[in-house]
N, C-alpha and C positions, 0 to 999 in steps of 0.2 A: 424858837423851838428849844425845849430843854434837852439835856443830854439823853439820848436814846441808845438802846442796843439795836444795832442794824446788822442784818444778814445780807451780805453781798454775794450774789450768785451769777457768775459769768465764766464761760469756758476759756476766756482769754486771761491767763494768769497775770500777765503784766498789767492789763487794764484793771482787773479785780483788785490787785494789791495796791495799785496807785489810787483807786477810788477809796479803798479801805483806809489807806494812810491819810488821805485828804479829810475823810470823815473823822478819824481819830484826832487830827490836828484841830478840829472844831469841837472837840470834847465828847464825841460819841464813841461808844464801845462797838467794835465790829468783829464779825466772824466771816470767813470767806469759804465758799464752796464753788467747785468748778463743774459740778454735775448735779443732776436732780436728786440722786440717791443720797449724796453727802448733804445736800441742802435739807432734805427731809429729816435726816438723822440729827443734824444740828438743831433744827426747829423743834424736834421732840425734846432734846436735852435742854435747850435754852429758852429764856423768856424774852423774846424779841418784840420790839415795838414797831419796827419797820423792816422792809426788805426791798432791795434793789435787785430786780430779776431780769436777766437778759432773755430776749425772745428766742434766740437760737442758741441752744446748748448742744454743741456738737451735732449729733443726728436727731436730737429731740427738740421739742418745743417748750419754752418756758410757760406757755399758756397752760400746759398740763400740770404744772406745779402749783398754780394759784389755789385750786380747791383744797388739796391736801395741806398746804401751808395755812390757809384760812381755818381748816378743821383743827389744826394744832394750836392756832392762836386766832380766835375769832376777831379780835380787835387789831390784828396786824395790818399795818398800812403798807400795801404793796405798790411799788412803782415798776412798771415794765419799761425797760430801756432797750432800744434796739437800733442797729444800723440798717435794718430792713423794714422801715416803717411803712405801714399801709393802713388805709381806712378800716379794712376788714379786721386786721389784728388789733387795732386800737379799740374798735367797738367790742370785740370779743373779750379783750382784757378787762374792760370796764364791766361788762355783763358778768364776768366770772368773779369779780370782786376787787380788782386792782383799783386804787384810788387815782392813779395818774398813769400817763403813757408819754414817754419822751423819746425823741429820735436822737441817736448819737450824732455828733458829739454833744454831750450835755455836761456842763460844769457842775461841780459839787454844790455851788450856791443855787443853781437852777434846780438841782435834785432836792435840796433841803427846802427850797421854796415850794416845790410841788408837794412834798410831804406835809407842809404846813397849811396848804389850802384845804378848806373844808367844803367849798362849793365850786361849781363851774363859774365861768366868767361870760355873762351874756353880752358884754361889751366887745368881745373879740370880733374884729371886722372880717367879713367874708373875703375870700380871695378876689383880687382885682381882675384876674383872667382865668378862663377855664383851664383844666389840666391839659397837658400835651397828649398827643396820641400815644407816645411811649409810656407816659405815666398812667394813662387809662388802661393800657395793656397790662402793666404791672399790677394795678389794682384789681383788674378782672382775674388775672392768674391767682392772686392772693385770695380772692373771694371763692373761686372754684376749689382751690387747695383746702380752704377751711371747710367748705361743704363736703369734701371728701376726707375729712379728719386727717389731713396731712399725707394721705396716700398718694405718692407720685404717679404710680401706674394708673390709678383710677382718674386722677386729675388729667393726665395726658390723654386718656381716652375721651374724657368729657370735653376737652378742648380740641379734640381731633388733631393732636400734635404727637410727634414722636417723643418717647420718654426722654431720650438724650437731649433733644432740643429743649424740652422743658427744664431739664437739669441745668443746661447751660444758661438759660434765661434766669433761673433762680440763683445761680452762682454769682451773677452780676449784682452789683449794688443797685438799689432802686433808683430810678430816674428822679432827679430833683425837680420839684415843682417850680 
C-alpha cells in the first residue's frame, strides 16, 4: 500500500494517538478525531484515502458516520474497528460502505492489510463449534439494538428486559467465541 492520508476516529485518545503514530511510522499521514463532529469537519477539509473508525464513540455509533464520510469522499476506504464486535454491526458496517470490520485488538499491520484487500476471502473456514449461549445472547441484543436504531429504551422493551439490565449487559465486553 502506498502512503495514504488516514483519518483515525476513536474516542480513546491514547489508542487513537498510538494508532496514528504507528501509521505515521509506516509512512502514512494521519489526522485524529475523538468524536463524530470533529471527524466530519476534518473529512470536509482534507483529502483522505482511508479511515479507521471506532464503532463506539462515547454515546454515539461509528456506524452513523460512514454515510457522511463516504459522501465527503466517495472513494474513502473505511475500516470499522471495535472492541464490541457482533455479526449485526459487521453486516451493517459493510452494507453502509465500510470495506472491512476488525475486532480490537488489531495491530497496525492487520489494519493496513485490511485496507489493501479488494475482495472477500472464500477460503475462510467456518467455525468448528457453534456459538456459546452467552455469545448468542450478545448477538441477539446487538441485532435488536440495531433494529431499534440504537434506542436503549425501545430495545429493552422489545427484549422484555429492564433498561438498566440492558445497560449493564451492553457495558460488558462481548463474550469471546
